[in-house]
N, C-alpha and C positions, 0 to 999 in steps of 0.2 A: 740422511743421505738425499732424500727427496728435496729438502731445502737447499742443500748445496748445488743441485741441479738446477734449480730455479734461479739461484744467484748467478750462476755461470750463463744461463740463457738471457736473463735480463742485462747482465753486463756486456754480453756480446751484441745484443740489440742496441744498447746505448752507444757502443763504439761504432756500429755498422750504419746507423741512421745518417750521420753527417756525411759520410762518404757517398750514400745513395743520393742524398738531397743534391750535391755537387755534380753528379753525373747526368742528372736529368736536364740541366740547363746547357749542357755543352753541345754545340752545333756538330752535326754529322755531315759528312759529304753527301751530295745528293745520290750518288749511286752506291754509297756504302764503300767505295774503293778509293785509295789514296793513289794519285798520279804523281810520279816523280819526273819532272822534266829531264830531257836528255842533255848531255854536255853541250850539244849545239845549241839547243834552246836557251840553256843559261847563258851561253856566250852571247847569243842575240839579245837577250834581256839586258845583259851589262853594257853592250855596245850601244843600245838604244838610248834615248835621252829620258827614259822614264826613272832612272835611277838619278836622285838629286846629288849635286856635288857635295863633297865633305864640308862639314861646318868649319869655317875659318874664324869663328868668333873667339876662340881661346888661343893663347900662346902654346907653342910647342914645349916650352919650358914648364915642368910639372908644378913647380912652386909658384910661379906666376899664374899658371892656369887655375890652380886651386884659389888662389886670391881673386881672380876674375869671376869664378863661379860663385864664391861667397858674396861678392859684390852684386852679382845678378840675382842671387837667392834673396838678398836684403831688398833689392829694388822690386822683385816680384812680390815679396811679403808685404811691403808698403802699399803696392797697388791693390793686393787683396784686402788689406785692412781698410783702405779707402772705400772699397766697393762694399764691405760688410758693415763697417761702423763709420757712419758719417761724423759723428762727433768726436772722433779719436784723434 
């Protein structure tokens, strides 16, 4: 019985330690409180020029947009490979 209790304790420690490691790196608000902006504040933020315009790079047609994204991904992969491997 004592051995089963030890196995349960060790098992729970093994599962709890990764979760504890993730929590310590998370930034906390300075005051410990979360402030939710009012509706008027959200409207002011949306009306200001701080919000970038929507991306017009891809077609509104889904099939064409997927093709454009695939081409862009290949282009980015080629650029990355040039930066990583000069003899490729």
